[in-house]
C-alpha positions in Angstrom: -0.1 0.0 0.0 2.9 2.3 0.1 3.1 5.1 -2.3 6.4 3.8 -3.8 4.9 0.4 -4.7 4.5 -0.6 -8.2 0.7 -0.4 -8.9 0.8 -3.0 -11.5 2.3 -5.7 -9.3 0.1 -8.1 -7.3 0.4 -7.6 -3.6 0.5 -10.7 -1.4 -2.3 -10.4 1.1 -2.8 -13.0 3.8 -6.5 -13.9 4.1 -6.2 -17.5 5.4 -3.7 -19.8 6.7 -5.5 -22.9 5.6 -3.4 -25.4 3.5 -5.3 -26.2 0.3 -4.3 -29.8 0.2 -5.4 -30.3 3.8 -8.6 -28.5 3.0 -9.4 -30.7 0.1 -8.7 -33.9 2.3 -11.0 -32.6 5.1 -13.6 -31.6 2.6 -13.7 -34.9 0.6 -15.9 -37.0 3.2 -18.1 -33.9 3.7 -18.8 -33.6 -0.1 -19.1 -37.4 -0.5 -22.1 -37.4 2.0 -23.8 -34.8 -0.1 -23.0 -36.0 -3.6 -24.0 -39.6 -2.8 -21.4 -41.1 -5.0 -20.2 -44.8 -5.2 -16.9 -43.9 -3.7 -15.4 -40.7 -2.1 -15.3 -37.8 -4.7 -11.9 -36.7 -6.3 -11.1 -33.0 -5.5 -8.4 -31.7 -7.9 -6.8 -28.3 -8.6 -7.8 -26.4 -5.3 -6.8 -22.9 -5.8 -7.6 -19.5 -4.4 -9.1 -17.1 -6.8 -6.7 -14.3 -8.2 -9.4 -11.8 -7.8 -10.5 -12.9 -4.2 -11.6 -10.4 -1.6 -9.8 -9.3 1.5 -12.5 -10.0 4.2 -13.1 -13.7 3.7 -11.4 -16.6 1.9 -12.7 -18.6 -1.1 -11.3 -21.8 -2.7 -12.0 -23.1 -6.2 -12.4 -26.8 -6.6 -12.9 -29.2 -9.4 -14.7 -32.4 -8.4 -15.5 -35.7 -10.0 -17.5 -38.6 -8.6 -19.4 -41.7 -9.9 -23.0 -42.5 -9.2 -24.0 -46.0 -10.3 -20.8 -46.2 -12.3 -21.5 -42.9 -14.3 -18.9 -40.3 -14.1 -20.0 -36.7 -13.0 -18.0 -33.5 -12.9 -18.5 -30.1 -11.5 -16.6 -27.0 -10.4 -17.4 -25.4 -7.0 -16.4 -22.4 -4.9 -16.1 -22.8 -1.1 -16.5 -19.5 0.7 -15.3 -19.5 4.3 -15.8 -17.3 7.2 -12.5 -15.7 8.3 -10.6 -17.9 10.8 -10.1 -16.5 14.3 -6.3 -16.2 13.7 -6.7 -14.3 10.3 -7.0 -10.8 11.7 -10.5 -10.4 10.3 -11.9 -7.2 8.9 -15.3 -7.5 10.5 -15.9 -8.2 14.2 -18.7 -10.7 13.2 -19.0 -12.6 10.0 -22.4 -14.0 9.6 -22.0 -16.6 6.8 -25.5 -18.0 7.3 -27.0 -14.5 6.9 -25.0 -14.0 3.7 -26.2 -17.4 2.3 -29.9 -16.4 3.2 -29.7 -13.0 1.5 -28.2 -14.7 -1.7 -30.9 -17.2 -1.7 -33.6 -14.5 -1.2 -32.2 -12.4 -4.0 -32.3 -15.5 -6.2 -35.9 -16.3 -5.3 -37.2 -12.7 -5.8 -35.4 -11.3 -8.7 -33.6 -12.4 -11.9 -30.2 -11.0 -10.6 -27.8 -13.7 -11.6 -26.7 -15.4 -8.3 -24.3 -18.2 -8.3 -26.1 -21.5 -7.8 -26.0 -22.2 -4.0 -25.4 -25.9 -3.0 -24.8 -26.3 0.8 -24.3 -24.3 3.9 -22.1 -25.8 6.8 -22.3 -23.8 10.0 -20.2 -26.4 12.0 -16.6 -25.1 12.2 -15.4 -28.7 12.9 -15.2 -29.5 9.2 -12.7 -26.9 8.1 -12.1 -24.9 11.3 -14.6 -22.2 10.2 -18.2 -22.1 8.8 -18.4 -22.2 5.0 -20.8 -22.6 2.0 -20.5 -24.1 -1.3 -21.8 -22.8 -4.6 -21.3 -23.8 -8.2 -18.5 -22.0 -10.0 -19.6 -19.4 -12.7 -17.3 -18.9 -15.7 -16.5 -15.4 -16.7 -14.1 -12.5 -15.9 -13.9 -9.9 -13.0 -12.4 -6.4 -13.0 -9.5 -7.1 -10.6 -8.5 -5.1 -7.5 -5.0 -6.5 -7.2 -3.5 -5.0 -9.3 -6.2 -2.6 -9.9 -8.1 -2.6 -13.3 -7.3 1.1 -13.8 -3.7 0.2 -14.7 -4.1 -3.0 -16.9 -6.4 -5.9 -17.9 -9.4 -6.6 -20.0 -11.6 -3.6 -18.8 -8.5 -1.3 -19.2 -8.2 -2.5 -22.9 -11.9 -2.2 -23.6 -13.4 0.7 -25.6 -15.1 3.6 -23.9 -18.4 2.3 -25.3 -17.8 -1.1 -23.8 -17.0 0.4 -20.5 -20.2 2.6 -20.6 -22.2 -0.6 -21.4 -20.6 -2.3 -18.4 -21.5 0.7 -16.3 -25.1 0.5 -17.5 -25.5 -3.2 -17.0 -24.0 -3.0 -13.5 -26.4 -0.2 -12.5 -29.1 -2.3 -13.9 -28.3 -5.1 -11.4 -28.3 -2.6 -8.6 -31.7 -1.2 -9.6 -33.2 -4.7 -9.7 -31.9 -5.5 -6.2 -33.5 -2.3 -4.9 -36.8 -3.1 -6.6 -37.6 -6.0 -4.3 -40.7 -5.2 -2.5 -41.0 -5.2 1.3 -37.3 -6.0 1.9 -37.5 -5.9 5.7 -40.2 -8.7 5.5 -38.1 -10.7 3.0 -34.8 -10.2 4.7 -35.6 -9.9 8.4 -32.1 -11.1 9.3 -30.9 -7.7 8.1 -33.0 -5.6 10.3 -30.5 -5.7 13.1 -30.5 -4.2 16.5 -31.0 -0.7 17.5 -33.7 2.0 17.0 -34.6 4.6 14.4 -34.2 4.3 10.7 -32.1 1.8 8.8 -29.6 4.5 8.0 -29.4 5.5 11.7 -28.8 1.9 12.5 -26.3 1.6 9.7 -24.1 4.6 10.9 -24.3 3.4 14.5 -23.2 0.0 13.4 -20.2 1.6 11.5 -19.1 3.6 14.6 -19.1 0.4 16.6 -17.2 -1.2 14.0 -14.6 1.6 13.9 -14.2 1.2 17.6 -13.6 -2.6 17.5 -11.4 -2.6 14.4 -9.2 0.4 15.4 -10.0 2.9 18.3 -10.5 0.5 21.1 -7.3 -1.2 20.2 -5.2 1.9 20.4 -5.6 3.0 16.8 -7.6 6.1 16.8 -7.7 7.8 13.4 -8.6 11.5 13.7 -9.7 11.7 9.9 -12.3 9.0 10.3 -13.6 10.5 13.5 -14.0 13.9 11.7 -15.8 12.1 9.1 -18.3 10.6 11.6 -18.8 14.1 13.2 -19.5 15.6 9.5 -22.1 12.8 8.8 -23.9 13.7 12.0 -23.8 17.5 11.2 -25.0 17.1 7.7 -27.6 14.3 8.2 -29.9 13.9 5.3 -33.3 15.6 5.5 -35.0 12.8 3.6 -33.4 9.5 3.3 -36.1 8.1 1.1 -37.5 4.6 1.1 -35.5 1.7 2.6 -34.5 -1.1 0.2 -32.3 -4.0 0.2 -28.8 -2.7 -0.1 -26.2 -5.0 -1.8 -23.5 -3.2 0.4 -20.5 -3.9 -1.6 -21.9 -2.7 -5.0 -19.1 -2.7 -7.5 -18.0 -4.4 -10.8 -15.1 -6.2 -8.8 -17.9 -8.3 -7.1 -19.4 -9.4 -10.4 -18.5 -12.1 -12.8 -19.0 -10.9 -16.4 -19.8 -12.9 -19.5 -18.4 -10.3 -21.9 -19.7 -7.1 -20.6 -22.9 -8.7 -19.1 -23.2 -9.6 -15.5 -23.3 -13.4 -15.1 -23.0 -13.8 -11.2 -23.2 -11.2 -8.5 -21.0 -12.1 -5.6 -19.9 -10.9 -2.1 -23.1 -10.1 0.0 -21.3 -9.9 3.4 -22.1 -6.1 3.6 -25.8 -6.4 2.7 -28.1 -4.3 4.7 -31.3 -2.4 4.6 -31.2 1.4 3.8 -31.6 4.1 1.2 -30.8 3.4 -2.4 -28.0 6.0 -2.3 -25.8 3.7 -0.2 -25.1 1.6 -3.2 -25.0 4.4 -5.7 -22.6 6.2 -3.7 -20.4 3.1 -3.0 -20.1 2.1 -6.7 -19.0 5.7 -7.6 -16.6 6.2 -4.8 -14.9 2.8 -5.0 -14.1 3.4 -8.7 -12.9 7.0 -8.0 -10.6 5.5 -5.1 -9.0 3.4 -7.9 -8.9 6.3 -10.4 -7.3 8.6 -7.8 -4.7 6.0 -7.1 -3.9 6.0 -10.9 -3.4 9.7 -10.9 -1.1 9.5 -8.0 1.1 7.4 -10.1 0.7 9.7 -13.0 -1.2 7.2 -15.0 -4.4 8.0 -17.0 -6.5 5.3 -15.4 -10.1 5.1 -16.7 -11.6 8.5 -16.3 -14.5 7.7 -18.6 -15.6 4.7 -16.5 -18.3 4.7 -13.7 -18.6 8.6 -13.9 -20.8 10.0 -11.2 -23.1 11.6 -13.7 -23.3 8.4 -15.9 -24.2 6.3 -12.8 -26.8 8.7 -11.4 -28.5 9.5 -14.8 -28.8 5.9 -15.8 -30.2 4.9 -12.4 -32.7 7.6 -12.4 -33.7 6.9 -16.1 -34.4 3.2 -15.4 -36.0 3.5 -12.0 -37.7 6.8 -12.1 -36.3 7.6 -8.7 -34.5 10.9 -7.9 -31.2 10.4 -6.2 -31.0 12.5 -3.1 -28.2 14.2 -1.2 -25.5 12.0 -2.8 -22.6 14.1 -1.3 -23.5 12.9 2.1 -23.6 9.2 1.0 -20.2 9.7 -0.8 -18.7 10.9 2.5 -20.2 7.9 4.2 -18.8 5.5 1.5 -15.4 7.1 1.9 -15.6 6.7 5.7 -16.6 3.0 5.5 -13.9 2.4 2.9 -11.4 4.1 5.1 -12.3 1.8 8.1 -11.8 -1.3 5.8 -8.4 0.0 4.4 -7.2 0.9 7.8 -8.0 -2.5 9.2 -6.5 -4.1 6.3 -3.3 -2.0 6.8 -3.3 -3.2 10.4 -3.5 -6.8 9.3 -0.8 -6.4 6.7 1.4 -5.1 9.4 0.4 -7.9 11.6 1.5 -10.4 8.9 4.7 -8.5 7.9 3.4 -7.4 4.6 3.5 -3.6 5.4 5.1 -1.2 7.8 3.6 1.2 10.4 3.4 4.9 10.0 3.5 7.6 12.8 0.6 9.5 11.3 -2.5 7.5 11.9 -4.4 9.5 9.2 -2.1 7.7 6.7 -3.9 4.5 7.6 -6.6 5.8 5.3 -5.3 5.1 1.8 -7.5 7.7 0.2 -6.8 10.4 2.8 -6.5 13.3 0.3 -9.9 12.3 -1.3 -11.7 12.1 2.1 -10.2 15.3 3.4 -11.4 17.1 0.1 -14.8 15.6 0.5 -15.1 16.8 4.1 -14.0 20.3 3.0 -16.4 20.3 0.2 -13.7 20.9 -2.4 -13.6 17.5 -4.1 -14.2 17.9 -7.9 -15.7 14.8 -9.5 -14.9 16.3 -13.0 -11.1 16.7 -12.5 -8.3 14.3 -11.5 -7.4 14.6 -7.8 -3.8 15.8 -8.6 -5.2 18.8 -10.4 -7.2 19.6 -7.1 -4.1 19.8 -5.0 
């Protein structure tokens, strides 16, 4: 994460200490009981996905087995909750809730969800709860190294990237269109009082304390952002919908430029539509600002704020409200994520400490400009300094 790092090089990030061969050995009898084969299934080529996230661990498996002498083959993804010793990003990781949300979205929409197979809540099998889903073929815009430097999306035309923007926003709109989300997803209502947005920010503050402040890592910039949110609270947060939570192309498998599978529902919640709209805009801008730091062009035509908002409003008929507030909220939440990940990297010897705690926020200049009201979405960050 250091500024002098080569942005086009993949960083080694520890998400799990599980040995893949040992995982396959332990998983074999468990899978056999569910597949019902003549003999134990054969697991081959266990690998960790190159585009894997940082908050949980996933393993890709090819499996073959025989039933009544007939050979069957399939490819699966095992998604596991963080192990206790993995320095997790989140205090709690409710894999069963994630599985239930994915199943609910699949039942109530045509949003492409990977076919779900089995949920295992007993940590005795692999040392942590997990679920299994079928693997979906396709491609993902990678975070490591970021897609703004190289890769298939970088090599695409502006028209193709705009198509991907529209198709991704279409997915978000279809998720938001699920009626009566609190009834369909009661597991997301959560503790606390007040609106879903009030509960969301209160939960974010508790997460910040657990991840950083209560452990001696207070970050003044993030605390300023919490204060800013309170002083500029939205006058009308609008209807509460199912929010995907981590709404971005890096969590979608694409067939060409069309979404084929929507992944990573660990941050799903109830709340205003603007939570997802702001998140997808900000997370791309985070990567785009990173590109400008390295004097690279990045992808300034991609996931532009106006393109995202205009397309969402056109297909839904909904008027996006007070988006600047939600963009600060997105930057704050991402700041907690990145600061916790920096702590984890230091813990595993993959990064070094810094005396200025605000430097734990990788997008510090962007967040500072957002709080000051000077961030210009139409110009690269380096021109705003």
